[in-house]
Backbone as CSV, one residue per row, in Angstrom:
resi,resn,N_x,N_y,N_z,CA_x,CA_y,CA_z,C_x,C_y,C_z
1,MET,-116.026,-190.878,111.162,-116.562,-192.041,110.475,-117.502,-192.797,111.419
2,SER,-118.628,-193.217,110.860,-119.660,-193.812,111.705,-119.681,-195.328,111.665
3,VAL,-118.862,-195.940,110.842,-118.879,-197.393,110.734,-118.491,-198.010,112.076
4,GLU,-119.153,-199.104,112.405,-118.954,-199.764,113.687,-117.508,-200.221,113.874
5,THR,-117.144,-200.417,115.109,-115.828,-200.968,115.400,-115.748,-202.389,114.866
6,THR,-114.553,-202.893,114.716,-114.352,-204.214,114.151,-115.117,-205.284,114.927
7,SER,-115.065,-205.246,116.250,-115.759,-206.243,117.069,-117.275,-206.149,116.892
8,ALA,-117.801,-204.928,116.953,-119.240,-204.742,116.787,-119.663,-205.094,115.363
9,GLU,-118.837,-204.723,114.404,-119.151,-205.050,113.018,-119.164,-206.561,112.814
10,SER,-118.208,-207.261,113.401,-118.168,-208.714,113.288,-119.420,-209.347,113.880
11,GLU,-119.902,-208.807,114.978,-121.131,-209.316,115.580,-122.333,-209.046,114.673
12,THR,-122.353,-207.877,114.023,-123.442,-207.562,113.095,-123.401,-208.499,111.895
13,VAL,-122.209,-208.784,111.379,-122.057,-209.739,110.283,-122.653,-211.080,110.698
14,ARG,-122.272,-211.571,111.860,-122.781,-212.853,112.357,-124.304,-212.822,112.501
15,LYS,-124.823,-211.751,113.061,-126.270,-211.634,113.261,-127.014,-211.677,111.925
16,ILE,-126.542,-210.898,110.953,-127.219,-210.866,109.651,-127.171,-212.234,108.990
17,LEU,-126.028,-212.889,109.061,-125.865,-214.166,108.363,-126.546,-215.343,109.065
18,THR,-126.768,-215.240,110.371,-127.310,-216.394,111.089,-128.701,-216.178,111.678
19,ALA,-129.087,-214.950,111.972,-130.316,-214.751,112.731,-131.318,-213.786,112.103
20,THR,-130.923,-213.047,111.095,-131.807,-212.008,110.569,-132.910,-212.562,109.696
21,GLY,-132.642,-213.639,109.018,-133.630,-214.236,108.123,-132.946,-214.731,106.867
22,ASP,-133.653,-215.557,106.117,-133.027,-216.246,104.996,-133.432,-215.743,103.621
23,THR,-134.220,-214.683,103.532,-134.609,-214.157,102.225,-133.785,-212.919,101.923
24,TRP,-132.921,-213.055,100.908,-131.975,-212.001,100.536,-132.319,-211.453,99.154
25,ALA,-132.710,-210.194,99.087,-132.869,-209.515,97.806,-131.478,-209.069,97.369
26,VAL,-131.049,-209.499,96.196,-129.717,-209.171,95.698,-129.883,-208.142,94.580
27,VAL,-129.649,-206.880,94.930,-129.859,-205.775,93.994,-128.653,-205.667,93.067
28,GLY,-128.930,-205.793,91.772,-127.877,-205.794,90.771,-127.603,-207.185,90.219
29,LEU,-128.350,-208.189,90.692,-128.152,-209.569,90.248,-128.865,-209.799,88.918
30,SER,-128.079,-210.205,87.911,-128.623,-210.569,86.612,-128.084,-211.938,86.233
31,SER,-128.417,-212.384,85.044,-127.956,-213.691,84.580,-126.534,-213.628,84.017
32,ASN,-125.871,-212.494,84.123,-124.498,-212.349,83.639,-123.558,-213.092,84.587
33,ARG,-123.070,-214.235,84.138,-122.234,-215.101,84.969,-120.880,-214.489,85.309
34,SER,-120.463,-213.474,84.583,-119.151,-212.865,84.842,-119.209,-211.799,85.930
35,ARG,-120.387,-211.462,86.399,-120.528,-210.442,87.440,-120.419,-211.077,88.828
36,ALA,-119.852,-210.332,89.746,-119.664,-210.833,91.114,-120.986,-211.233,91.763
37,ALA,-122.041,-210.486,91.505,-123.333,-210.780,92.123,-123.795,-212.200,91.808
38,TYR,-123.515,-212.672,90.609,-123.936,-214.006,90.201,-123.295,-215.072,91.095
39,GLY,-121.997,-214.967,91.297,-121.289,-215.938,92.131,-121.654,-215.836,93.598
40,VAL,-121.788,-214.608,94.095,-122.143,-214.418,95.502,-123.536,-214.987,95.776
41,ALA,-124.472,-214.763,94.866,-125.824,-215.297,95.048,-125.792,-216.823,95.106
42,ALA,-124.947,-217.446,94.287,-124.827,-218.906,94.314,-124.304,-219.384,95.665
43,VAL,-123.334,-218.677,96.227,-122.807,-219.033,97.550,-123.901,-218.886,98.599
44,LEU,-124.648,-217.799,98.558,-125.736,-217.603,99.521,-126.737,-218.759,99.437
45,GLN,-127.069,-219.175,98.224,-127.983,-220.305,98.076,-127.405,-221.577,98.685
46,ARG,-126.129,-221.823,98.447,-125.497,-223.035,99.001,-125.560,-223.058,100.519
47,PHE,-125.595,-221.867,101.123,-125.671,-221.780,102.581,-127.108,-221.600,103.069
48,GLY,-128.080,-221.936,102.216,-129.475,-221.987,102.645,-130.261,-220.706,102.547
49,LYS,-129.723,-219.698,101.907,-130.452,-218.438,101.749,-131.304,-218.495,100.482
50,ARG,-132.476,-217.899,100.560,-133.299,-217.722,99.365,-132.886,-216.390,98.752
51,ILE,-132.428,-216.429,97.515,-132.037,-215.185,96.863,-133.179,-214.696,95.981
52,VAL,-133.315,-213.377,95.913,-134.324,-212.740,95.075,-133.593,-211.746,94.175
53,PRO,-133.462,-212.052,92.881,-132.776,-211.134,91.979,-133.554,-209.824,91.821
54,VAL,-132.845,-208.703,91.945,-133.452,-207.390,91.720,-132.591,-206.679,90.682
55,HIS,-133.178,-206.466,89.514,-132.453,-205.886,88.390,-133.502,-205.346,87.420
56,PRO,-133.217,-204.252,86.724,-134.224,-203.724,85.787,-134.747,-204.749,84.782
57,LYS,-133.946,-205.746,84.415,-134.387,-206.775,83.470,-135.318,-207.800,84.107
58,ALA,-135.369,-207.858,85.430,-136.229,-208.797,86.172,-136.059,-210.230,85.691
59,GLU,-134.826,-210.641,85.489,-134.528,-211.985,85.002,-134.629,-213.023,86.116
60,THR,-134.929,-214.258,85.714,-134.825,-215.383,86.625,-133.353,-215.776,86.694
61,VAL,-132.824,-215.867,87.913,-131.416,-216.197,88.116,-131.337,-217.275,89.196
62,HIS,-130.513,-218.283,88.966,-130.358,-219.394,89.916,-131.714,-219.992,90.291
63,GLY,-132.638,-220.013,89.321,-133.946,-220.605,89.545,-134.929,-219.737,90.303
64,GLU,-134.546,-218.497,90.614,-135.425,-217.598,91.376,-135.933,-216.465,90.490
65,GLN,-137.234,-216.196,90.581,-137.868,-215.121,89.819,-137.233,-213.781,90.178
66,GLY,-136.922,-212.985,89.167,-136.378,-211.654,89.394,-137.459,-210.589,89.402
67,TYR,-137.124,-209.454,89.993,-138.031,-208.311,90.069,-137.262,-207.061,89.677
68,ALA,-137.960,-206.101,89.092,-137.319,-204.884,88.609,-136.890,-203.951,89.743
69,SER,-137.563,-204.050,90.879,-137.225,-203.180,92.015,-137.596,-203.879,93.316
70,LEU,-137.072,-203.373,94.411,-137.442,-203.920,95.724,-138.943,-203.799,95.956
71,ALA,-139.529,-202.684,95.531,-140.958,-202.447,95.742,-141.827,-203.452,94.992
72,ASP,-141.285,-204.073,93.944,-142.049,-205.040,93.158,-142.107,-206.430,93.794
73,ILE,-141.280,-206.695,94.768,-141.246,-208.017,95.396,-142.506,-208.179,96.253
74,PRO,-143.317,-209.208,95.969,-144.612,-209.332,96.650,-144.577,-210.062,97.993
75,PHE,-143.404,-210.208,98.573,-143.269,-210.872,99.871,-142.146,-210.174,100.628
76,PRO,-142.080,-210.385,101.942,-141.052,-209.706,102.732,-139.644,-210.220,102.414
77,VAL,-138.686,-209.307,102.452,-137.283,-209.686,102.349,-136.608,-209.323,103.665
78,ASP,-135.642,-210.143,104.054,-134.948,-209.918,105.314,-133.721,-209.029,105.139
79,VAL,-132.928,-209.338,104.113,-131.673,-208.634,103.884,-131.649,-208.131,102.447
80,VAL,-131.174,-206.907,102.261,-130.971,-206.358,100.920,-129.472,-206.265,100.702
81,ASP,-128.978,-207.068,99.768,-127.557,-207.149,99.425,-127.353,-206.284,98.185
82,VAL,-126.476,-205.282,98.289,-126.397,-204.217,97.292,-125.140,-204.325,96.434
83,PHE,-125.343,-204.594,95.149,-124.283,-204.675,94.148,-124.428,-203.551,93.130
84,VAL,-124.580,-202.340,93.582,-124.632,-201.198,92.670,-123.521,-200.236,93.046
85,ASN,-123.225,-199.308,92.158,-122.184,-198.317,92.447,-122.552,-197.499,93.674
86,SER,-121.534,-197.055,94.383,-121.736,-196.309,95.629,-122.681,-195.132,95.456
87,GLU,-122.618,-194.446,94.310,-123.476,-193.264,94.130,-124.964,-193.623,94.052
88,HIS,-125.296,-194.887,93.803,-126.691,-195.328,93.757,-127.095,-196.138,94.994
89,ALA,-126.124,-196.485,95.809,-126.388,-197.378,96.943,-127.298,-196.754,97.990
90,GLY,-127.167,-195.471,98.228,-128.003,-194.811,99.231,-129.479,-194.901,98.898
91,GLN,-129.820,-194.751,97.628,-131.209,-194.874,97.199,-131.715,-196.290,97.468
92,VAL,-130.875,-197.287,97.206,-131.268,-198.676,97.457,-131.477,-198.899,98.961
93,ALA,-130.588,-198.347,99.780,-130.738,-198.481,101.232,-132.053,-197.855,101.694
94,ASP,-132.381,-196.689,101.155,-133.643,-196.035,101.510,-134.838,-196.892,101.091
95,GLU,-134.750,-197.531,99.920,-135.821,-198.418,99.467,-135.924,-199.637,100.384
96,ALA,-134.791,-200.130,100.860,-134.796,-201.268,101.781,-135.548,-200.914,103.063
97,VAL,-135.308,-199.719,103.569,-136.033,-199.248,104.750,-137.527,-199.188,104.436
98,ALA,-137.862,-198.643,103.271,-139.269,-198.456,102.891,-140.020,-199.779,102.759
99,VAL,-139.348,-200.841,102.301,-140.045,-202.126,102.138,-140.012,-202.980,103.397
100,GLY,-139.369,-202.494,104.449,-139.394,-203.211,105.715,-138.319,-204.269,105.889
101,ALA,-137.233,-204.163,105.141,-136.129,-205.108,105.328,-135.557,-204.956,106.736
102,LYS,-134.879,-206.002,107.199,-134.279,-205.977,108.532,-132.819,-205.550,108.504
103,ALA,-132.172,-205.716,107.329,-130.750,-205.403,107.229,-130.398,-205.026,105.797
104,VAL,-129.314,-204.258,105.675,-128.762,-203.882,104.377,-127.289,-204.251,104.382
105,TRP,-126.847,-204.824,103.269,-125.447,-205.229,103.143,-124.883,-204.598,101.879
106,PHE,-123.942,-203.660,102.025,-123.248,-203.070,100.884,-122.018,-203.918,100.587
107,GLN,-121.895,-204.357,99.359,-120.803,-205.229,98.943,-119.445,-204.526,98.991
108,LEU,-118.401,-205.300,98.770,-117.043,-204.759,98.711,-116.991,-203.593,97.734
109,GLY,-116.422,-202.493,98.173,-116.292,-201.313,97.328,-117.507,-200.418,97.305
110,VAL,-118.615,-200.836,97.915,-119.827,-200.010,97.958,-119.846,-199.285,99.299
111,ILE,-119.635,-197.967,99.225,-119.487,-197.174,100.441,-120.324,-195.900,100.328
112,ASP,-121.147,-195.658,101.331,-121.936,-194.434,101.427,-122.212,-194.210,102.914
113,GLU,-121.389,-193.375,103.513,-121.493,-193.118,104.959,-122.851,-192.545,105.355
114,ALA,-123.380,-191.619,104.554,-124.671,-191.013,104.883,-125.782,-192.061,104.844
115,ALA,-125.741,-192.948,103.863,-126.739,-194.015,103.785,-126.600,-194.964,104.963
116,TYR,-125.355,-195.247,105.343,-125.108,-196.094,106.510,-125.790,-195.481,107.737
117,ASP,-125.559,-194.200,107.963,-126.149,-193.519,109.123,-127.678,-193.536,109.070
118,ARG,-128.257,-193.219,107.902,-129.723,-193.203,107.772,-130.312,-194.582,108.036
119,THR,-129.664,-195.597,107.494,-130.175,-196.957,107.623,-130.127,-197.425,109.072
120,ARG,-129.024,-197.159,109.754,-128.906,-197.513,111.170,-129.926,-196.741,112.013
121,LYS,-130.101,-195.463,111.722,-131.078,-194.653,112.477,-132.497,-195.161,112.268
122,ALA,-132.747,-195.784,111.116,-134.068,-196.351,110.838,-134.268,-197.697,111.538
123,GLY,-133.216,-198.186,112.215,-133.336,-199.412,113.003,-132.876,-200.676,112.308
124,LEU,-132.294,-200.560,111.133,-131.825,-201.738,110.416,-130.361,-202.008,110.755
125,ASP,-129.987,-203.278,110.717,-128.571,-203.620,110.780,-127.962,-203.277,109.427
126,MET,-126.677,-202.933,109.435,-126.040,-202.493,108.200,-124.580,-202.911,108.190
127,ILE,-124.153,-203.441,107.065,-122.753,-203.761,106.823,-122.362,-203.077,105.523
128,MET,-121.145,-202.558,105.498,-120.681,-201.826,104.326,-119.274,-202.289,103.955
129,ASP,-119.051,-202.449,102.644,-117.723,-202.768,102.110,-117.226,-204.142,102.561
130,ARG,-118.148,-205.104,102.613,-117.790,-206.497,102.919,-118.624,-207.415,102.053
131,CYS,-118.237,-208.674,101.961,-118.933,-209.629,101.095,-119.430,-210.823,101.910
132,PRO,-120.737,-211.126,101.846,-121.249,-212.259,102.609,-120.677,-213.595,102.133
133,ALA,-120.305,-213.687,100.866,-119.734,-214.943,100.367,-118.367,-215.214,100.969
134,ILE,-117.681,-214.174,101.418,-116.408,-214.322,102.122,-116.675,-214.598,103.605
135,GLU,-117.664,-213.922,104.153,-117.932,-213.985,105.597,-118.633,-215.269,106.026
136,ILE,-119.590,-215.751,105.244,-120.412,-216.880,105.700,-119.598,-218.159,105.927
137,PRO,-118.612,-218.499,105.083,-117.842,-219.713,105.385,-117.004,-219.583,106.669
138,ARG,-116.672,-218.368,107.062,-115.875,-218.138,108.281,-116.657,-218.424,109.552
139,LEU,-117.972,-218.503,109.458,-118.799,-218.701,110.651,-118.629,-220.102,111.236
140,GLY,-118.238,-221.044,110.395,-118.021,-222.404,110.877,-119.262,-223.220,111.003
């Protein structure tokens, strides 16, 4: 298994949440209030992050214009937060690399070891199977 050790992973979590940048593309975010992405995006906003909804419907969510894909976003994104099934997550990670993101964050339950390895080899920070809405309040 290639996932970082707990200590190194904790440092990567801190780095992404505090130093990587404040523009977060949230892949899978729609206006459906019952979905986890909706609540997590609200928490990210409360902590000063600019969220960018990425969903085929390209809906405006939490006051932010949505886009159908990462490639459609006309400005740089720092972090790509992934709320899609594990079997689709690797493609999203590859798109994150292609658009020049600095980090990829796979949400709880989103696991793809090969994508993790590719993303790290491409020079991006990567977190897998964790939630920033849980982690960010722990930073203090």
